[in-house]
N, C-alpha and C positions, 0 to 999 in steps of 0.2 A: 505494499498499500504506500502511496507516495504521500509525503508531508506536504503540508498547506502551501509553505515554501517553493517546495518541486512541483506544486501543480500552478501557483503563480507564474514559475519561471517560465514554465512550459506555455502557459495562455500567452505571457507575451511574447516567448518566441514565435508563436503563431501570427500572431498581430501583426509582428514587424514583417513576417513573412508575408502575409497575405497583403500589408499595405503598400510593400515594397514595390508590388507588382502591379501598380497605379500609379498613372502620371496625374499630379494632382495640379501641377503649374508649367508654364514653358514661356520662355523669351523668344520670339521669332524675331531675326534680323529683317526678313522679307516685309514685316509688318512695321518696320520704322524702331523696332525694340534692338532686343540682342543685344551682344556687346557691342562694343566701339569701332572694335576691327571687322563687326560682321558674323559672329558665329552666335548658333543658337544654343540656349540655357534649359533644361529639361530639371522640373522638379515632381519627385516621386514621393509614395507616401509616407515615406518611412523618414523621409528627410535628406535622401540622396539626391546629390545634384552630378548632372554629367554636361559636358559640353558635345552637343549632338544627342539625337534620340537614343542610338545605342555606341554613346561613348563612354569610356571607364569614370568610375564615380569617382568625383574629385575628393581627394585627401581631405578627412576633417567632417565630412558631410554622412547622412543617415545615423538611424539609432537603432536600439534593439530594445529597450524597458520604453513604457510611456513616458516617461520625463525627457531620456535622451532623445527620442522623435519629437517630442513637442517643443525642444531647443532646435531642432535640424528644420523641422518644418518653418520656424519664425526666421532661421537664418537664411534657409532656403526663397523667403519669400522676400525677403527684405535685399539679396541678392539679384533677386527677379527684376525686382523694381528699380534696383537702382545700375543695373549691368551695361547702361548705355552709358557710363562715364568711365567703364573700368574693358582693357583689353582682354580676352581669352587666360592668355597667360598669368594675369593679375588675379584670377579668381579665387585659384587656392590660397592666397597670401590675404585677400580679402576676406574669404572664411574662418582663416587663422585668426583675423583681428576680430572680426563681428561676432565668431561662438561668445568667450565671455563676457564681453558687453551686453548683449542681448540677453545672454543668459541672466544675468543680475537685475535686467529690466531697463537697461541704457536704450539712448534712442539712437537713430540713424543718423542724426547728426554728430553725434558722438564718435560713431565707427570711423567716420569721414573723415574725421578731423586725428583719430586714433591712426587710419592707413596714410593719410598725408604725412605725418611723424615717421612713422616707422619705415614708408618707401624713402622718404627724404634720405632718413641714416643708413637706409640698408643698401639702396640701390642708385643713387643718384648720379654719383662717380665712382661708381664699379662695373666700367664695361662688360659686358655680356656680350660676345662674339658671334654669332651666326657665319658658318664658311658660305658664302655665294657661288664663290667658283673656286677650282685647285685643277694645278696639271695634272700630266698623266702619272706622275709617280707619286700624286697624295698630297704634295706640299700646297697651302694656300695661296692663292692669288689675288682674289677679291673676298674680305669678310664685313660682315655689318654689324654695326651695335645701336640697337632700336630702343631711342631714348625713354624714361619714363613719361608716362602722361601725368606730369606733376607740374603747377607752375607753368602751365603753356608749351610742354614740349613735348605731348603726343603729338605725332603726323611727322617727328622730325628721327633721322637717325644718320649712325656715323657711319661711311664709308670709307674703308682703309684698302687702297688698292695704288700701291707702289708700282706697277708697272703703267698706270694711266698716262696717258700722251701730257707731257708738263707738269707730272707729277715731282721730279727734282727738283722744277723750280717753284712753284706753288704750293708744295704739300701734299703729303699721303692721304693725309685725314681731309675729306670732304663733307660739310655737311649739307644733307639732302632733305628735303620735304616731301611727303607722300602727297599724291594729286587724287586728291578724293579720297577713295578707299579702296582705290585700282590694283594698290600693290605695285605701283610705279612710283618711283621717285624720281624727282628733279632738281637741279645743283642749286642752291644758295647764294652760290658766291661766295660763302666761308669756307676758306680751306687753310689748312694749317701742316707744320712741318712734323711737330709734336702731340700729343695727346694733354700736354699742360697747356695748349692754346684753345683745345678743344673747352678743356676745364672750364678756362677763362672765360670763354663763349657761353657756357652753360651759366655759370653764375651770373654772368651780364643779363642773359635772357631770363632767370629765374626773378631777377632784383627788378627790370624793367616790368614783367608779369605780377610781380607784388604792390606795386604801387595802386 
């Protein structure tokens, strides 16, 4: 015979299992929402979030007990409501920031402020490079650093291409700006020989947008 606590645990597991099969919310880019870079988000009954209908569950979302499911749903609905402000790759960090704040009854405004502070501290000046082009041996030829969507930096990227015509004269690091949400970037005319110059440009751009 099962104890009351064992029965409760079994019921909780079944509730979580059943609810996780149901999509209860979605943020679809084609309808003017979704993430800032045009990705769809789906919220499931257990509070799990995915990027894309069949995407991998975002770390930190979803729950197994009624309490954790309740928090997960609150976080999920908040993320769907604010998703247009963030790129898809920022959503896991947003979830990590939002979860403790919303669990204690905090407000969306507190989440946004905490996210800005954390992102400014963790990522604003730490390049995260993506390889755009490599030669036959696998050596990187062109790489890009997508700047964080803070202080007006959304849509900007730093391209590092030492082989580009004129790079030796004007600098290998180019500040580029995305054209709409096309994924195509155009030069801004801000080119630098080293990352110190890039960091100075970022600091100046942030200061202008903070006024």
